[in-house]
C-alpha atoms as a printed R data frame, in Angstrom:
   type eleno elety resid chain resno       x       y       z
1  ATOM     1    CA   MET     A     1   0.000   0.000   0.000
2  ATOM     2    CA   VAL     A     2   2.816   2.409   0.839
3  ATOM     3    CA   PHE     A     3   4.421   1.784  -2.561
4  ATOM     4    CA   PHE     A     4   1.198   2.674  -4.365
5  ATOM     5    CA   CYS     A     5   0.724   5.770  -2.190
6  ATOM     6    CA   LEU     A     6   4.243   7.095  -2.772
7  ATOM     7    CA   ASN     A     7   4.564   6.111  -6.425
8  ATOM     8    CA   PRO     A     8   3.355   9.453  -7.932
9  ATOM     9    CA   LEU     A     9   5.356  11.563  -5.447
10 ATOM    10    CA   PRO     A    10   8.520  11.919  -7.615
11 ATOM    11    CA   GLY     A    11   6.394  13.268 -10.467
12 ATOM    12    CA   LEU     A    12   4.802  15.839  -8.175
13 ATOM    13    CA   LEU     A    13   8.171  16.960  -6.856
14 ATOM    14    CA   TRP     A    14   9.591  17.182 -10.381
15 ATOM    15    CA   ILE     A    15   6.700  19.363 -11.594
16 ATOM    16    CA   LEU     A    16   7.108  21.723  -8.645
17 ATOM    17    CA   TYR     A    17  10.898  21.884  -9.072
18 ATOM    18    CA   VAL     A    18  10.725  22.683 -12.786
19 ATOM    19    CA   TYR     A    19   8.023  25.309 -12.276
20 ATOM    20    CA   ASP     A    20  10.005  26.997  -9.504
21 ATOM    21    CA   PHE     A    21  13.231  26.814 -11.532
22 ATOM    22    CA   ILE     A    22  11.637  28.436 -14.585
23 ATOM    23    CA   PHE     A    23   9.230  30.998 -13.117
24 ATOM    24    CA   HIS     A    24  10.424  31.733  -9.530
25 ATOM    25    CA   ASP     A    25   6.843  32.585  -8.544
26 ATOM    26    CA   LYS     A    26   6.047  31.267  -5.054
27 ATOM    27    CA   MET     A    27   2.368  32.328  -5.090
28 ATOM    28    CA   ASN     A    28   1.537  30.434  -8.285
29 ATOM    29    CA   LEU     A    29   3.673  27.532  -7.076
30 ATOM    30    CA   ARG     A    30   1.314  27.115  -4.133
31 ATOM    31    CA   ILE     A    31  -1.681  27.144  -6.484
32 ATOM    32    CA   LEU     A    32   0.017  24.610  -8.749
33 ATOM    33    CA   PHE     A    33   0.765  22.411  -5.728
34 ATOM    34    CA   ARG     A    34  -2.907  22.364  -4.777
35 ATOM    35    CA   LEU     A    35  -3.934  21.434  -8.330
36 ATOM    36    CA   VAL     A    36  -1.347  18.697  -8.717
37 ATOM    37    CA   PHE     A    37  -1.915  17.357  -5.205
38 ATOM    38    CA   MET     A    38  -5.567  16.465  -5.901
39 ATOM    39    CA   PRO     A    39  -4.792  13.433  -8.126
40 ATOM    40    CA   ILE     A    40  -2.167  12.371  -5.576
41 ATOM    41    CA   LEU     A    41  -4.775  12.535  -2.826
42 ATOM    42    CA   ILE     A    42  -7.204  10.473  -4.908
43 ATOM    43    CA   ASN     A    43  -4.431   7.938  -5.475
44 ATOM    44    CA   VAL     A    44  -3.770   7.690  -1.725
45 ATOM    45    CA   VAL     A    45  -7.463   7.144  -0.995
46 ATOM    46    CA   LEU     A    46  -7.688   4.418  -3.657
47 ATOM    47    CA   SER     A    47  -4.491   2.785  -2.392
48 ATOM    48    CA   VAL     A    48  -5.740   2.628   1.175
49 ATOM    49    CA   ALA     A    49  -9.163   1.408   0.028
50 ATOM    50    CA   SER     A    50  -7.485  -1.303  -2.068
51 ATOM    51    CA   VAL     A    51  -6.358  -3.087   1.072
52 ATOM    52    CA   TRP     A    52  -9.989  -4.108   1.657
53 ATOM    53    CA   GLY     A    53 -11.640  -3.576  -1.742
54 ATOM    54    CA   GLY     A    54  -8.980  -4.599  -4.272
55 ATOM    55    CA   TYR     A    55  -9.348  -1.512  -6.484
56 ATOM    56    CA   LEU     A    56  -5.697  -1.006  -7.473
57 ATOM    57    CA   PHE     A    57  -4.259  -4.236  -6.123
58 ATOM    58    CA   SER     A    58  -5.149  -7.258  -4.041
59 ATOM    59    CA   ILE     A    59  -3.163  -9.722  -1.983
60 ATOM    60    CA   SER     A    60  -4.286 -13.330  -1.804
61 ATOM    61    CA   PRO     A    61  -4.158 -15.457   1.360
62 ATOM    62    CA   GLU     A    62  -1.056 -17.099  -0.158
63 ATOM    63    CA   ASN     A    63   0.555 -13.604  -0.206
64 ATOM    64    CA   HIS     A    64   0.411 -13.242  -4.015
65 ATOM    65    CA   HIS     A    65   0.016  -9.764  -5.452
66 ATOM    66    CA   SER     A    66  -2.385  -9.092  -8.321
67 ATOM    67    CA   ARG     A    67  -3.484  -5.886  -9.976
68 ATOM    68    CA   GLY     A    68  -6.998  -4.633  -9.482
69 ATOM    69    CA   ASP     A    69  -9.563  -3.530 -12.043
70 ATOM    70    CA   TRP     A    70  -8.744   0.161 -11.536
71 ATOM    71    CA   PHE     A    71  -5.029  -0.256 -12.238
72 ATOM    72    CA   TYR     A    72  -5.060   1.275 -15.729
73 ATOM    73    CA   ILE     A    73  -1.351   1.684 -16.408
74 ATOM    74    CA   LYS     A    74  -0.293  -1.874 -16.982
75 ATOM    75    CA   PRO     A    75   3.211  -2.429 -18.311
76 ATOM    76    CA   GLU     A    76   3.014  -5.607 -20.309
77 ATOM    77    CA   ILE     A    77   5.984  -7.807 -21.076
78 ATOM    78    CA   LYS     A    78   5.628  -9.814 -24.248
79 ATOM    79    CA   SER     A    79   7.933 -12.693 -24.958
């Protein structure tokens, strides 16, 4: 669950860093943070809810991980 919660955090930090590096505008940076933080917050809620509901992932009694129905970004390996 912690992995799924923290997974989008590097992207958020990168967006804020680049914006601050280019524009140096602290007021708009705060507004941008609030806009970008909303999808992160939704991701955290879904990750926590997946422990019981299996939305993004599920763990079987045998301790096997499987992706849930709401896990849209699926990297597929084809052999």
